[in-house]
C-alpha positions, 0 to 999 in steps of 0.5 A, spaced: 394 577 168 394 570 170 390 571 176 385 574 171 385 568 166 384 564 172 378 568 175 375 567 168 376 560 168 373 559 175 367 563 172 366 558 166 367 552 170 362 555 175 357 557 169 358 550 166 356 547 173 350 551 174 348 549 167 348 542 168 345 542 175 339 546 172 339 540 167 338 535 172 333 539 176 329 540 170 330 532 169 327 531 176 321 535 175 319 532 169 320 525 172 316 528 178 311 530 173 311 523 169 305 518 169 309 514 175 307 519 180 300 522 177 293 520 178 291 513 182 293 506 181 288 501 178 287 499 186 285 506 187 291 508 191 295 514 190 301 514 185 304 520 188 309 516 193 316 518 191 322 513 191 327 515 196 332 512 191 330 516 185 331 522 190 338 520 192 340 519 185 338 526 183 341 529 189 348 525 188 348 528 181 346 535 183 352 535 188 357 532 184 355 537 178 356 543 183 362 541 186 366 542 179 372 547 180 372 546 188 
């Protein structure tokens, strides 16, 4: 019975990690769709360039969320 209980806890931890990862993905998608990255700047340059720092932070958050329970 303890084994089944442990498996259930592991499933709960994984489901929680997946839910948090989905929230992070949605946050990043909203960030990418923001005015910061759409249209053109006042000087005519494209605004769709992305900061590598933003991507690194997003990926670090995502990685830490998915490592729960490992």
